[in-house]
C-alpha positions in Angstrom: 57.2 5.2 -14.6 54.7 5.0 -11.7 51.1 4.4 -12.3 48.4 5.9 -10.2 44.9 4.5 -9.5 41.9 6.2 -7.9 42.4 4.1 -4.8 46.1 5.1 -4.5 45.6 8.9 -4.9 43.9 10.9 -2.2 43.8 14.7 -1.8 44.3 16.0 1.7 42.7 19.3 2.4 45.4 20.0 5.0 48.0 20.0 2.2 46.1 22.6 0.1 46.8 26.3 0.3 44.3 28.1 2.7 42.8 29.9 -0.3 41.7 26.6 -1.8 40.8 25.0 1.6 37.8 27.2 2.2 34.7 25.5 3.4 32.5 28.5 2.9 33.4 28.9 -0.7 31.2 26.1 -1.8 34.2 24.4 -3.6 34.4 20.7 -3.4 37.4 18.5 -4.2 36.7 15.1 -5.6 38.8 12.0 -6.2 40.6 11.6 -9.5 39.5 8.5 -11.4 41.4 6.8 -14.1 39.8 7.4 -17.6 40.5 5.7 -20.9 44.1 5.1 -21.9 45.3 5.7 -18.4 44.7 9.5 -18.4 43.3 10.9 -15.2 39.9 12.4 -15.3 38.5 14.9 -12.8 34.8 14.2 -12.2 32.7 16.7 -10.3 29.0 17.2 -9.8 29.2 20.9 -10.3 31.5 23.6 -11.5 31.7 26.9 -9.7 33.8 30.0 -10.5 33.9 32.7 -7.9 35.5 36.1 -8.4 37.2 37.8 -5.5 36.0 41.1 -4.2 37.6 44.3 -5.5 40.8 45.2 -3.7 39.3 48.6 -2.5 36.4 46.7 -1.0 38.8 44.3 0.9 40.8 47.3 2.1 37.7 49.1 3.3 36.5 46.0 5.1 39.9 45.7 6.8 39.7 49.3 8.0 36.2 48.8 9.4 37.1 45.6 11.2 40.1 47.3 12.8 38.0 50.2 13.8 35.1 48.1 15.2 37.5 45.8 17.2 39.7 48.8 18.3 42.8 47.1 16.9 46.1 48.9 16.9 47.7 50.2 13.7 50.3 47.4 14.0 47.7 44.7 13.9 47.8 42.9 10.5 44.3 42.3 9.0 44.3 40.3 5.8 41.5 38.9 3.6 42.1 35.5 5.3 41.8 37.0 8.8 39.0 35.4 10.8 37.0 37.7 13.0 37.3 35.2 15.9 41.1 35.1 15.6 41.1 38.9 15.8 39.2 38.7 19.1 35.7 39.2 17.9 32.8 37.6 19.7 29.3 37.2 18.2 28.2 40.7 19.3 31.4 42.2 17.7 30.6 40.4 14.5 27.1 41.9 14.5 28.6 45.3 15.0 31.1 44.7 12.1 28.2 43.8 9.8 26.2 46.9 10.9 29.3 49.1 10.2 29.7 47.5 6.7 26.0 48.0 6.0 26.3 51.7 6.9 29.5 52.2 5.0 28.4 50.6 1.8 24.7 51.5 1.9 23.5 47.8 1.8 21.4 45.5 3.9 22.8 42.1 4.9 20.2 39.4 5.5 20.5 37.7 8.9 21.1 34.3 7.3 24.0 35.7 5.2 25.5 37.5 8.3 25.9 34.2 10.1 28.1 32.9 7.2 30.6 35.8 7.4 33.6 34.7 9.4 36.5 36.3 7.4 37.3 39.6 5.8 37.3 38.0 2.4 33.8 36.5 2.9 32.5 39.9 4.0 34.1 41.7 1.0 32.7 39.1 -1.4 29.2 39.5 0.0 29.4 43.3 -0.1 30.5 43.4 -3.7 27.6 41.0 -4.6 25.1 43.1 -2.7 26.4 46.4 -4.1 26.2 44.9 -7.7 22.7 43.6 -7.1 21.7 47.1 -5.7 23.1 48.8 -8.7 21.1 46.5 -11.1 17.8 47.0 -9.3 
C-alpha cells in the first residue's frame, strides 16, 4: 500500500471542478499534512460555508443578463457564465447591476458591484441583500 506525505501530495486547482475553483468564493484549499498514526489531517485557518442563491433568483438574473446584453433565445446563460464571456464590457456590467437593483428593489454598493463577474455571484449577492433588507 502506498504512503503519502505532505510533500508528495499537491492539489492542483486546474484539476478541481469549476464550482470548487472559484477565487471569488473566498474558499482556500490547503495542503494535507500527515497526522498521528499516518492519518491525513486537513488543516485550515478558517472554515466557510456558503449557500447558493435560490434557483428563482438565478433564473431571474439569467433573464436580466440576456435582456441587458440583447442575447438571443438560443444563447445559454448558466450560473457559471461570466459576463465578459457573454460579451459584456464594464459599461454593460454596470447596466446589468442597475437592472438587478431595479428588479429586486435593492441597492448594490459600488465596491460589491466590482466583484460581480458571474451570474452566480450576482444571484448570491442579491439573495444576501434581499435577506438583509427584509430583516431591517
